[in-house]
GUDOLO-163847 format. One line per field, with one value per atom (N, C-alpha, C, O, CB): residue in three letters; residue number from 1; x, y, z. Coordinates in steps of 0.05 Angstrom, whole numbers. Glycine has a CB too. Example, Ala and Ser with C-alpha at 12.3 -4.5 7.8 and 13.67 -1.06 7.14 Angstrom:
# residues 2
aa = [ALA | ALA | ALA | ALA | ALA | SER | SER | SER | SER | SER] .
i = [1 | 1 | 1 | 1 | 1 | 2 | 2 | 2 | 2 | 2] .
u = [264 | 246 | 264 | 285 | 226 | 257 | 273 | 258 | 268 | 282] .
v = [-114 | -90 | -66 | -66 | -89 | -45 | -21 | 1 | 23 | -12] .
w = [156 | 156 | 156 | 169 | 181 | 142 | 143 | 157 | 161 | 114] .
END
This chain:
# residues 118
aa = [MET | MET | MET | MET | MET | LEU | LEU | LEU | LEU | LEU | SER | SER | SER | SER | SER | ASP | ASP | ASP | ASP | ASP | GLN | GLN | GLN | GLN | GLN | GLU | GLU | GLU | GLU | GLU | SER | SER | SER | SER | SER | LEU | LEU | LEU | LEU | LEU | GLU | GLU | GLU | GLU | GLU | LYS | LYS | LYS | LYS | LYS | ARG | ARG | ARG | ARG | ARG | PRO | PRO | PRO | PRO | PRO | ASP | ASP | ASP | ASP | ASP | PRO | PRO | PRO | PRO | PRO | ARG | ARG | ARG | ARG | ARG | TYR | TYR | TYR | TYR | TYR | LEU | LEU | LEU | LEU | LEU | ALA | ALA | ALA | ALA | ALA | ARG | ARG | ARG | ARG | ARG | ILE | ILE | ILE | ILE | ILE | PRO | PRO | PRO | PRO | PRO | ILE | ILE | ILE | ILE | ILE | SER | SER | SER | SER | SER | TYR | TYR | TYR | TYR | TYR | GLU | GLU | GLU | GLU | GLU | GLU | GLU | GLU | GLU | GLU | LEU | LEU | LEU | LEU | LEU | LEU | LEU | LEU | LEU | LEU | ILE | ILE | ILE | ILE | ILE | GLU | GLU | GLU | GLU | GLU | HIS | HIS | HIS | HIS | HIS | SER | SER | SER | SER | SER | ILE | ILE | ILE | ILE | ILE | ASN | ASN | ASN | ASN | ASN | ILE | ILE | ILE | ILE | ILE | SER | SER | SER | SER | SER | THR | THR | THR | THR | THR | GLY | GLY | GLY | GLY | GLY | GLY | GLY | GLY | GLY | GLY | VAL | VAL | VAL | VAL | VAL | PHE | PHE | PHE | PHE | PHE | VAL | VAL | VAL | VAL | VAL | GLU | GLU | GLU | GLU | GLU | SER | SER | SER | SER | SER | ASN | ASN | ASN | ASN | ASN | VAL | VAL | VAL | VAL | VAL | ILE | ILE | ILE | ILE | ILE | LEU | LEU | LEU | LEU | LEU | PRO | PRO | PRO | PRO | PRO | GLU | GLU | GLU | GLU | GLU | ASP | ASP | ASP | ASP | ASP | THR | THR | THR | THR | THR | GLU | GLU | GLU | GLU | GLU | LEU | LEU | LEU | LEU | LEU | ASN | ASN | ASN | ASN | ASN | ILE | ILE | ILE | ILE | ILE | GLU | GLU | GLU | GLU | GLU | LEU | LEU | LEU | LEU | LEU | ASP | ASP | ASP | ASP | ASP | LEU | LEU | LEU | LEU | LEU | PRO | PRO | PRO | PRO | PRO | ASN | ASN | ASN | ASN | ASN | SER | SER | SER | SER | SER | ALA | ALA | ALA | ALA | ALA | VAL | VAL | VAL | VAL | VAL | PRO | PRO | PRO | PRO | PRO | ILE | ILE | ILE | ILE | ILE | CYS | CYS | CYS | CYS | CYS | THR | THR | THR | THR | THR | HIS | HIS | HIS | HIS | HIS | ALA | ALA | ALA | ALA | ALA | ARG | ARG | ARG | ARG | ARG | VAL | VAL | VAL | VAL | VAL | ALA | ALA | ALA | ALA | ALA | TRP | TRP | TRP | TRP | TRP | VAL | VAL | VAL | VAL | VAL | ASN | ASN | ASN | ASN | ASN | ASP | ASP | ASP | ASP | ASP | PRO | PRO | PRO | PRO | PRO | ASP | ASP | ASP | ASP | ASP | ASP | ASP | ASP | ASP | ASP | ILE | ILE | ILE | ILE | ILE | LYS | LYS | LYS | LYS | LYS | LYS | LYS | LYS | LYS | LYS | SER | SER | SER | SER | SER | SER | SER | SER | SER | SER | LEU | LEU | LEU | LEU | LEU | PRO | PRO | PRO | PRO | PRO | PRO | PRO | PRO | PRO | PRO | GLY | GLY | GLY | GLY | GLY | MET | MET | MET | MET | MET | GLY | GLY | GLY | GLY | GLY | LEU | LEU | LEU | LEU | LEU | GLN | GLN | GLN | GLN | GLN | PHE | PHE | PHE | PHE | PHE | LEU | LEU | LEU | LEU | LEU | THR | THR | THR | THR | THR | LEU | LEU | LEU | LEU | LEU | SER | SER | SER | SER | SER | LYS | LYS | LYS | LYS | LYS | GLU | GLU | GLU | GLU | GLU | ALA | ALA | ALA | ALA | ALA | MET | MET | MET | MET | MET | HIS | HIS | HIS | HIS | HIS | THR | THR | THR | THR | THR | ILE | ILE | ILE | ILE | ILE | ARG | ARG | ARG | ARG | ARG | THR | THR | THR | THR | THR | PHE | PHE | PHE | PHE | PHE | LEU | LEU | LEU | LEU | LEU | ASP | ASP | ASP | ASP | ASP | SER | SER | SER | SER | SER | GLY | GLY | GLY | GLY | GLY | ASP | ASP | ASP | ASP | ASP | PHE | PHE | PHE | PHE | PHE | ALA | ALA | ALA | ALA | ALA | LEU | LEU | LEU | LEU | LEU | ALA | ALA | ALA | ALA | ALA] .
i = [1 | 1 | 1 | 1 | 1 | 2 | 2 | 2 | 2 | 2 | 3 | 3 | 3 | 3 | 3 | 4 | 4 | 4 | 4 | 4 | 5 | 5 | 5 | 5 | 5 | 6 | 6 | 6 | 6 | 6 | 7 | 7 | 7 | 7 | 7 | 8 | 8 | 8 | 8 | 8 | 9 | 9 | 9 | 9 | 9 | 10 | 10 | 10 | 10 | 10 | 11 | 11 | 11 | 11 | 11 | 12 | 12 | 12 | 12 | 12 | 13 | 13 | 13 | 13 | 13 | 14 | 14 | 14 | 14 | 14 | 15 | 15 | 15 | 15 | 15 | 16 | 16 | 16 | 16 | 16 | 17 | 17 | 17 | 17 | 17 | 18 | 18 | 18 | 18 | 18 | 19 | 19 | 19 | 19 | 19 | 20 | 20 | 20 | 20 | 20 | 21 | 21 | 21 | 21 | 21 | 22 | 22 | 22 | 22 | 22 | 23 | 23 | 23 | 23 | 23 | 24 | 24 | 24 | 24 | 24 | 25 | 25 | 25 | 25 | 25 | 26 | 26 | 26 | 26 | 26 | 27 | 27 | 27 | 27 | 27 | 28 | 28 | 28 | 28 | 28 | 29 | 29 | 29 | 29 | 29 | 30 | 30 | 30 | 30 | 30 | 31 | 31 | 31 | 31 | 31 | 32 | 32 | 32 | 32 | 32 | 33 | 33 | 33 | 33 | 33 | 34 | 34 | 34 | 34 | 34 | 35 | 35 | 35 | 35 | 35 | 36 | 36 | 36 | 36 | 36 | 37 | 37 | 37 | 37 | 37 | 38 | 38 | 38 | 38 | 38 | 39 | 39 | 39 | 39 | 39 | 40 | 40 | 40 | 40 | 40 | 41 | 41 | 41 | 41 | 41 | 42 | 42 | 42 | 42 | 42 | 43 | 43 | 43 | 43 | 43 | 44 | 44 | 44 | 44 | 44 | 45 | 45 | 45 | 45 | 45 | 46 | 46 | 46 | 46 | 46 | 47 | 47 | 47 | 47 | 47 | 48 | 48 | 48 | 48 | 48 | 49 | 49 | 49 | 49 | 49 | 50 | 50 | 50 | 50 | 50 | 51 | 51 | 51 | 51 | 51 | 52 | 52 | 52 | 52 | 52 | 53 | 53 | 53 | 53 | 53 | 54 | 54 | 54 | 54 | 54 | 55 | 55 | 55 | 55 | 55 | 56 | 56 | 56 | 56 | 56 | 57 | 57 | 57 | 57 | 57 | 58 | 58 | 58 | 58 | 58 | 59 | 59 | 59 | 59 | 59 | 60 | 60 | 60 | 60 | 60 | 61 | 61 | 61 | 61 | 61 | 62 | 62 | 62 | 62 | 62 | 63 | 63 | 63 | 63 | 63 | 64 | 64 | 64 | 64 | 64 | 65 | 65 | 65 | 65 | 65 | 66 | 66 | 66 | 66 | 66 | 67 | 67 | 67 | 67 | 67 | 68 | 68 | 68 | 68 | 68 | 69 | 69 | 69 | 69 | 69 | 70 | 70 | 70 | 70 | 70 | 71 | 71 | 71 | 71 | 71 | 72 | 72 | 72 | 72 | 72 | 73 | 73 | 73 | 73 | 73 | 74 | 74 | 74 | 74 | 74 | 75 | 75 | 75 | 75 | 75 | 76 | 76 | 76 | 76 | 76 | 77 | 77 | 77 | 77 | 77 | 78 | 78 | 78 | 78 | 78 | 79 | 79 | 79 | 79 | 79 | 80 | 80 | 80 | 80 | 80 | 81 | 81 | 81 | 81 | 81 | 82 | 82 | 82 | 82 | 82 | 83 | 83 | 83 | 83 | 83 | 84 | 84 | 84 | 84 | 84 | 85 | 85 | 85 | 85 | 85 | 86 | 86 | 86 | 86 | 86 | 87 | 87 | 87 | 87 | 87 | 88 | 88 | 88 | 88 | 88 | 89 | 89 | 89 | 89 | 89 | 90 | 90 | 90 | 90 | 90 | 91 | 91 | 91 | 91 | 91 | 92 | 92 | 92 | 92 | 92 | 93 | 93 | 93 | 93 | 93 | 94 | 94 | 94 | 94 | 94 | 95 | 95 | 95 | 95 | 95 | 96 | 96 | 96 | 96 | 96 | 97 | 97 | 97 | 97 | 97 | 98 | 98 | 98 | 98 | 98 | 99 | 99 | 99 | 99 | 99 | 100 | 100 | 100 | 100 | 100 | 101 | 101 | 101 | 101 | 101 | 102 | 102 | 102 | 102 | 102 | 103 | 103 | 103 | 103 | 103 | 104 | 104 | 104 | 104 | 104 | 105 | 105 | 105 | 105 | 105 | 106 | 106 | 106 | 106 | 106 | 107 | 107 | 107 | 107 | 107 | 108 | 108 | 108 | 108 | 108 | 109 | 109 | 109 | 109 | 109 | 110 | 110 | 110 | 110 | 110 | 111 | 111 | 111 | 111 | 111 | 112 | 112 | 112 | 112 | 112 | 113 | 113 | 113 | 113 | 113 | 114 | 114 | 114 | 114 | 114 | 115 | 115 | 115 | 115 | 115 | 116 | 116 | 116 | 116 | 116 | 117 | 117 | 117 | 117 | 117 | 118 | 118 | 118 | 118 | 118] .
u = [-205 | -204 | -198 | -186 | -178 | -205 | -204 | -179 | -175 | -234 | -164 | -138 | -151 | -175 | -115 | -130 | -144 | -156 | -176 | -126 | -141 | -148 | -179 | -198 | -121 | -183 | -201 | -225 | -246 | -193 | -219 | -239 | -247 | -270 | -223 | -230 | -234 | -258 | -277 | -202 | -249 | -261 | -285 | -295 | -244 | -297 | -325 | -347 | -372 | -326 | -337 | -352 | -368 | -366 | -336 | -385 | -404 | -389 | -394 | -438 | -372 | -351 | -324 | -318 | -352 | -308 | -285 | -262 | -265 | -277 | -248 | -228 | -203 | -199 | -225 | -185 | -159 | -139 | -144 | -154 | -119 | -98 | -88 | -80 | -79 | -84 | -72 | -66 | -78 | -86 | -48 | -40 | -36 | -19 | -10 | -56 | -64 | -66 | -79 | -96 | -57 | -62 | -99 | -115 | -43 | -102 | -131 | -127 | -109 | -150 | -142 | -143 | -174 | -191 | -134 | -179 | -208 | -207 | -188 | -223 | -232 | -237 | -217 | -217 | -241 | -198 | -183 | -155 | -135 | -199 | -154 | -133 | -113 | -89 | -146 | -121 | -109 | -101 | -117 | -124 | -80 | -74 | -64 | -44 | -49 | -78 | -73 | -67 | -65 | -101 | -63 | -63 | -83 | -85 | -35 | -93 | -111 | -90 | -67 | -131 | -104 | -94 | -106 | -93 | -97 | -136 | -155 | -173 | -178 | -173 | -181 | -204 | -219 | -207 | -190 | -246 | -262 | -281 | -279 | -282 | -298 | -320 | -338 | -351 | -339 | -341 | -358 | -346 | -359 | -376 | -315 | -304 | -277 | -265 | -314 | -266 | -239 | -228 | -240 | -223 | -210 | -195 | -172 | -150 | -185 | -177 | -152 | -143 | -156 | -152 | -111 | -94 | -90 | -83 | -67 | -97 | -91 | -98 | -113 | -111 | -81 | -83 | -102 | -107 | -57 | -114 | -135 | -159 | -166 | -133 | -177 | -193 | -228 | -234 | -182 | -243 | -268 | -288 | -283 | -275 | -311 | -330 | -343 | -344 | -348 | -354 | -366 | -395 | -410 | -371 | -400 | -426 | -420 | -438 | -442 | -393 | -381 | -382 | -367 | -357 | -396 | -398 | -370 | -363 | -428 | -359 | -338 | -327 | -325 | -315 | -321 | -315 | -283 | -264 | -319 | -282 | -258 | -249 | -265 | -261 | -217 | -210 | -187 | -165 | -211 | -190 | -177 | -162 | -173 | -194 | -126 | -113 | -99 | -75 | -99 | -119 | -113 | -86 | -80 | -140 | -73 | -48 | -60 | -50 | -15 | -84 | -96 | -123 | -143 | -104 | -120 | -142 | -126 | -106 | -160 | -134 | -120 | -130 | -113 | -132 | -153 | -167 | -165 | -163 | -202 | -169 | -171 | -207 | -223 | -154 | -215 | -238 | -248 | -238 | -242 | -272 | -281 | -311 | -327 | -283 | -314 | -332 | -342 | -324 | -324 | -368 | -376 | -377 | -394 | -395 | -367 | -362 | -372 | -373 | -324 | -377 | -384 | -363 | -355 | -423 | -358 | -339 | -360 | -378 | -320 | -352 | -369 | -362 | -378 | -367 | -333 | -322 | -294 | -283 | -317 | -286 | -259 | -243 | -254 | -261 | -217 | -199 | -179 | -156 | -183 | -191 | -184 | -151 | -148 | -214 | -137 | -109 | -113 | -98 | -91 | -138 | -138 | -161 | -166 | -141 | -170 | -189 | -193 | -210 | -218 | -171 | -165 | -183 | -181 | -144 | -198 | -223 | -207 | -214 | -246 | -193 | -183 | -146 | -133 | -199 | -138 | -106 | -93 | -69 | -94 | -104 | -88 | -86 | -65 | -106 | -101 | -98 | -91 | -97 | -123 | -77 | -62 | -89 | -108 | -27 | -85 | -102 | -113 | -99 | -89 | -142 | -154 | -187 | -202 | -142 | -191 | -224 | -231 | -217 | -237 | -256 | -265 | -282 | -303 | -282 | -272 | -302 | -321 | -314 | -296 | -342 | -366 | -372 | -382 | -394 | -367 | -372 | -403 | -419 | -359 | -411 | -443 | -445 | -466 | -455 | -430 | -440 | -417 | -405 | -452 | -416 | -396 | -409 | -430 | -383 | -395 | -408 | -403 | -386 | -400 | -421 | -416 | -385 | -373 | -446 | -378 | -355 | -329 | -307 | -355 | -333 | -315 | -314 | -295 | -328 | -336 | -338 | -322 | -302 | -373 | -325 | -314 | -279 | -263 | -331 | -271 | -242 | -230 | -209 | -234 | -245 | -230 | -234 | -218 | -239 | -256 | -252 | -233 | -221 | -279 | -229 | -207 | -172 | -152 | -213 | -173 | -150 | -141 | -119 | -157 | -166 | -163 | -159 | -143 | -188 | -170 | -173 | -139 | -128 | -198 | -129 | -102 | -81 | -61 | -95 | -84 | -67 | -44 | -27 | -62 | -40 | -21 | -20 | -19 | -16 | -20 | -19 | -1 | 5 | -45 | 8 | 28 | 11 | -13 | 38 | 17 | 7 | 13 | 34 | 17 | -5 | 0 | 21 | 27 | -32] .
v = [270 | 247 | 260 | 281 | 225 | 252 | 264 | 247 | 224 | 264 | 263 | 253 | 233 | 229 | 280 | 221 | 205 | 222 | 216 | 185 | 243 | 263 | 269 | 262 | 298 | 277 | 295 | 274 | 280 | 307 | 253 | 230 | 222 | 215 | 201 | 222 | 214 | 240 | 235 | 209 | 261 | 286 | 294 | 316 | 305 | 271 | 282 | 262 | 264 | 275 | 248 | 234 | 250 | 274 | 219 | 241 | 262 | 266 | 283 | 250 | 247 | 257 | 254 | 233 | 230 | 278 | 283 | 257 | 249 | 316 | 249 | 226 | 241 | 257 | 200 | 235 | 249 | 224 | 204 | 270 | 227 | 211 | 206 | 227 | 223 | 185 | 184 | 157 | 141 | 194 | 150 | 120 | 120 | 131 | 109 | 104 | 105 | 74 | 61 | 123 | 61 | 37 | 34 | 50 | 30 | 13 | 4 | -28 | -43 | 7 | -33 | -68 | -74 | -56 | -73 | -104 | -107 | -137 | -153 | -100 | -142 | -169 | -177 | -201 | -191 | -161 | -161 | -174 | -176 | -182 | -182 | -201 | -189 | -195 | -228 | -171 | -161 | -131 | -114 | -165 | -125 | -95 | -88 | -98 | -89 | -71 | -63 | -34 | -27 | -67 | -14 | 10 | 24 | 14 | 15 | 45 | 59 | 72 | 78 | 84 | 73 | 91 | 118 | 138 | 77 | 117 | 140 | 140 | 120 | 141 | 160 | 159 | 185 | 206 | 156 | 184 | 211 | 199 | 178 | 222 | 220 | 219 | 194 | 186 | 249 | 180 | 160 | 129 | 108 | 169 | 135 | 107 | 112 | 133 | 91 | 84 | 88 | 59 | 38 | 90 | 66 | 44 | 29 | 39 | 56 | 10 | -6 | -25 | -45 | -13 | -23 | -37 | -60 | -57 | -21 | -88 | -109 | -137 | -137 | -107 | -160 | -185 | -199 | -219 | -201 | -200 | -206 | -196 | -175 | -199 | -205 | -193 | -204 | -228 | -204 | -192 | -202 | -192 | -172 | -193 | -206 | -205 | -179 | -168 | -229 | -169 | -145 | -151 | -169 | -130 | -128 | -136 | -146 | -145 | -155 | -157 | -163 | -145 | -126 | -167 | -146 | -129 | -133 | -157 | -138 | -121 | -123 | -94 | -72 | -137 | -101 | -83 | -71 | -85 | -101 | -49 | -42 | -19 | -4 | -32 | -18 | 3 | 23 | 12 | -1 | 49 | 71 | 84 | 96 | 88 | 80 | 95 | 119 | 121 | 80 | 142 | 170 | 180 | 172 | 191 | 197 | 204 | 227 | 231 | 219 | 241 | 259 | 248 | 262 | 283 | 226 | 212 | 198 | 184 | 192 | 202 | 187 | 161 | 144 | 200 | 150 | 126 | 119 | 134 | 130 | 88 | 92 | 95 | 96 | 61 | 96 | 98 | 73 | 58 | 114 | 70 | 41 | 47 | 65 | 17 | 28 | 31 | 6 | -11 | 51 | 2 | -16 | -18 | -1 | -18 | -31 | -20 | -49 | -73 | -8 | -31 | -57 | -49 | -27 | -61 | -79 | -76 | -68 | -82 | -107 | -41 | -31 | -42 | -47 | -2 | -48 | -53 | -68 | -68 | -24 | -81 | -96 | -89 | -86 | -128 | -87 | -82 | -110 | -110 | -51 | -130 | -156 | -160 | -151 | -177 | -169 | -175 | -184 | -175 | -196 | -207 | -219 | -203 | -210 | -246 | -187 | -169 | -143 | -137 | -184 | -125 | -99 | -81 | -79 | -92 | -67 | -52 | -19 | -7 | -54 | -10 | 12 | 16 | 18 | 22 | 15 | 13 | 29 | 25 | 14 | 48 | 71 | 58 | 59 | 108 | 50 | 37 | 3 | -16 | 43 | 0 | -30 | -51 | -42 | -29 | -74 | -91 | -84 | -79 | -119 | -86 | -77 | -76 | -84 | -45 | -66 | -59 | -33 | -20 | -78 | -24 | 4 | -3 | -15 | 21 | 4 | 3 | 26 | 49 | -2 | 18 | 42 | 43 | 23 | 40 | 68 | 67 | 64 | 76 | 90 | 47 | 42 | 55 | 68 | 12 | 56 | 68 | 83 | 78 | 44 | 103 | 120 | 143 | 155 | 131 | 147 | 168 | 194 | 200 | 166 | 213 | 241 | 251 | 270 | 264 | 238 | 249 | 238 | 250 | 242 | 214 | 198 | 214 | 215 | 162 | 221 | 237 | 262 | 268 | 246 | 275 | 303 | 297 | 316 | 317 | 271 | 268 | 266 | 276 | 244 | 254 | 249 | 270 | 275 | 227 | 287 | 314 | 333 | 348 | 331 | 334 | 347 | 339 | 354 | 346 | 310 | 296 | 308 | 314 | 257 | 307 | 310 | 340 | 348 | 299 | 357 | 384 | 396 | 414 | 396 | 382 | 386 | 384 | 398 | 364 | 370 | 362 | 349 | 347 | 379 | 338 | 327 | 298 | 285 | 335 | 286 | 257 | 249 | 266 | 247 | 222 | 212 | 213 | 217 | 179 | 212 | 211 | 183 | 172 | 231 | 172 | 138 | 132 | 109 | 122] .
w = [-495 | -475 | -442 | -441 | -486 | -425 | -401 | -387 | -393 | -385 | -368 | -357 | -333 | -330 | -346 | -318 | -298 | -276 | -263 | -287 | -274 | -248 | -262 | -248 | -242 | -279 | -289 | -287 | -276 | -318 | -298 | -300 | -264 | -260 | -320 | -244 | -221 | -204 | -188 | -209 | -213 | -204 | -216 | -213 | -208 | -233 | -246 | -229 | -232 | -287 | -214 | -193 | -176 | -178 | -176 | -160 | -144 | -117 | -100 | -140 | -116 | -87 | -105 | -116 | -51 | -106 | -117 | -105 | -82 | -110 | -118 | -109 | -109 | -127 | -129 | -88 | -90 | -91 | -78 | -64 | -104 | -103 | -73 | -64 | -121 | -55 | -33 | -31 | -45 | -12 | -17 | -7 | 26 | 40 | -22 | 31 | 63 | 73 | 57 | 68 | 94 | 99 | 102 | 111 | 124 | 94 | 97 | 108 | 101 | 64 | 121 | 135 | 129 | 129 | 177 | 125 | 123 | 132 | 129 | 93 | 143 | 158 | 175 | 180 | 142 | 185 | 213 | 202 | 217 | 239 | 175 | 168 | 147 | 149 | 157 | 124 | 105 | 108 | 116 | 83 | 102 | 104 | 73 | 62 | 130 | 65 | 32 | 35 | 59 | 7 | 15 | 12 | -13 | -36 | 11 | -4 | -24 | -46 | -43 | -9 | -66 | -88 | -93 | -99 | -111 | -89 | -87 | -62 | -49 | -111 | -59 | -34 | -36 | -43 | 0 | -30 | -25 | 0 | 12 | -56 | 3 | 26 | 18 | 37 | 29 | -8 | -11 | -18 | -22 | -30 | -19 | -23 | -25 | -23 | -48 | -32 | -35 | -57 | -60 | -1 | -67 | -85 | -74 | -71 | -109 | -70 | -61 | -70 | -76 | -42 | -75 | -94 | -76 | -53 | -105 | -91 | -76 | -100 | -119 | -47 | -91 | -107 | -94 | -109 | -110 | -76 | -64 | -76 | -66 | -41 | -97 | -113 | -98 | -102 | -147 | -85 | -79 | -100 | -114 | -50 | -102 | -121 | -117 | -94 | -121 | -141 | -135 | -118 | -124 | -163 | -93 | -84 | -59 | -42 | -100 | -52 | -26 | -5 | -8 | -28 | 15 | 39 | 59 | 61 | 57 | 68 | 87 | 101 | 90 | 72 | 126 | 148 | 146 | 150 | 176 | 141 | 131 | 156 | 167 | 97 | 161 | 167 | 159 | 154 | 186 | 157 | 148 | 169 | 188 | 136 | 163 | 179 | 172 | 165 | 189 | 176 | 167 | 184 | 207 | 173 | 169 | 192 | 214 | 236 | 175 | 205 | 223 | 240 | 244 | 206 | 247 | 259 | 281 | 276 | 238 | 303 | 332 | 327 | 332 | 366 | 319 | 320 | 283 | 264 | 337 | 285 | 254 | 247 | 265 | 236 | 220 | 214 | 208 | 192 | 198 | 224 | 216 | 201 | 207 | 246 | 184 | 169 | 150 | 145 | 156 | 140 | 133 | 103 | 95 | 146 | 83 | 58 | 32 | 35 | 59 | 8 | -8 | -33 | -41 | -18 | -42 | -68 | -91 | -99 | -76 | -101 | -126 | -150 | -168 | -130 | -152 | -178 | -170 | -148 | -197 | -193 | -189 | -211 | -233 | -187 | -209 | -231 | -229 | -220 | -228 | -239 | -235 | -256 | -279 | -247 | -246 | -259 | -285 | -303 | -245 | -292 | -310 | -331 | -354 | -303 | -321 | -335 | -320 | -303 | -338 | -330 | -324 | -332 | -357 | -333 | -323 | -328 | -336 | -357 | -296 | -323 | -321 | -316 | -295 | -298 | -342 | -341 | -328 | -323 | -363 | -320 | -309 | -276 | -263 | -313 | -268 | -242 | -235 | -249 | -232 | -212 | -212 | -198 | -187 | -187 | -202 | -195 | -161 | -141 | -201 | -165 | -137 | -140 | -158 | -128 | -121 | -116 | -107 | -91 | -94 | -118 | -111 | -88 | -91 | -135 | -65 | -45 | -41 | -40 | -15 | -38 | -27 | -1 | 10 | -40 | 15 | 41 | 43 | 28 | 55 | 65 | 69 | 92 | 93 | 71 | 111 | 139 | 156 | 177 | 158 | 138 | 146 | 165 | 159 | 120 | 186 | 206 | 198 | 182 | 234 | 212 | 200 | 216 | 208 | 209 | 232 | 243 | 228 | 229 | 272 | 216 | 205 | 169 | 155 | 208 | 165 | 137 | 147 | 134 | 124 | 164 | 170 | 174 | 172 | 203 | 178 | 183 | 156 | 149 | 200 | 143 | 114 | 100 | 82 | 98 | 104 | 86 | 97 | 81 | 84 | 125 | 133 | 127 | 128 | 160 | 120 | 117 | 79 | 69 | 125 | 68 | 39 | 38 | 21 | 19 | 54 | 50 | 55 | 42 | 71 | 75 | 86 | 60 | 62 | 109 | 39 | 24 | 32 | 15 | 12 | 62 | 68 | 67 | 88 | 89 | 45 | 40 | 17 | 1 | 34 | 15 | -2 | -32 | -29 | 8 | -53 | -78 | -83 | -75 | -98 | -96 | -104 | -128 | -135 | -115] .
END
């Protein structure tokens, strides 16, 4: 059986455990559990339906301005229907409109290893 980190790394875009502030719909501020250049898992008690599209902002410490992108709820870990017991309730968000500059900023952040583990 694969460890959580190994299963995260088998994705097309490897995910790294990182806790960063994320806001969406200009109302809610949550925190990530893991992130890649393809998406992010957000710990949240406010679970949106799968395929919901929303605008999000990621506040990476190596970026002077937040990264803004359009995202889609790819999957949910609903508190009433936990799909992945190693993760808290929340949502897996897929980036839809990540710019090349934003992707570079995320890669630089991940390569630095300078982030808090979840």
